[in-house]
Steps between C-alpha positions, in 0.01 A plus 500: 500500500623676187633339184640632179624270229630555147663284237840586368691312234875459492762380745397742776142428604315557822236340718195660656542723803290436808433733792318393815389786723390474864362809670343588832371839595238701676313827508427710806274800535386697805129527572486860379710425191766755594780243481551211259787255467554237230792259539612181328794259505576270209737237365543436128686193377611530138614189315681505166513880500490625142736785422612681184873427476740662251755254361790548259436370149767469228256609229275756666737627767249485785185288510229526763363168620228407747655253745411330826762652727409411859254409773437784745311587815356845557374589849339829581285714723297805406270731690313822443321722748267797483417723796250784506603743773225751425218559253746673270832316554600142413843337533610199294797264530623180336794260525622199307784263595620229262761227546572321171766241428590208278448144626651321201680631194451333161710734285823696530332830598823674605669428167822363651465166321394308812176420679598544864452701819579822312172455313303408813627815677376737228205727574176422320459789254244778542407406855554799734550376860314798651237743379303745709293812472314762699274790423199706591182638347351827628163633389440863603134596469461868409122497486419533130841362399777281642876446483621140479867433583674167441862423590653156451852362548614160366831317543627196309816318604793422270448184293682297237391578144667214314520130584881510525475802736728712281222755464315650799198721557592781739288563806225748427339771712200673346301788644181623335266781600173627361286799602159535335254784541146385426349832399142615560440440128370148457746279311784755517810431711856630491797282597865553579705182524857382511650159433840362590559806719818357655676485162 
């Protein structure tokens, strides 16, 4: 259980937020350690969700308030695996699936002046439904030196950025690569790396 509570004076106050998390998972590994798998499923129930909400103010123009906007349920599954196919080559993979939605709305999140199904149907912000990744690590032994190569790809699904869903985070694909030569000189290595290679 997680709580956060603050005091706020004025007409717009807020109560403490509570999150109850239930999780079940497991770890698997082969006898020789060449393959490992970690997986978990969880449910998080959030009551009196606290959100920063921008409201019009006749004096200041826009005022940001912390408000209890909704109760929500977040269900998810995540797993990561690592497989060594040889002494020098390892593959990695991961996946995350999240289903988040509002159970009860306490505030006009959509901004249409009503608390109704339009608010319930909004996406919970900053919760990507799907994320996944894959990569490999290769260590090439050259005797008195070695070349280490790492390549990793990560994907994050499109997700709402704002509570009213007017702003969205685009889906993101990121590819990174790194090649390092560990030279015969102790403590000296040379690296060539690239980030965000798909953009």
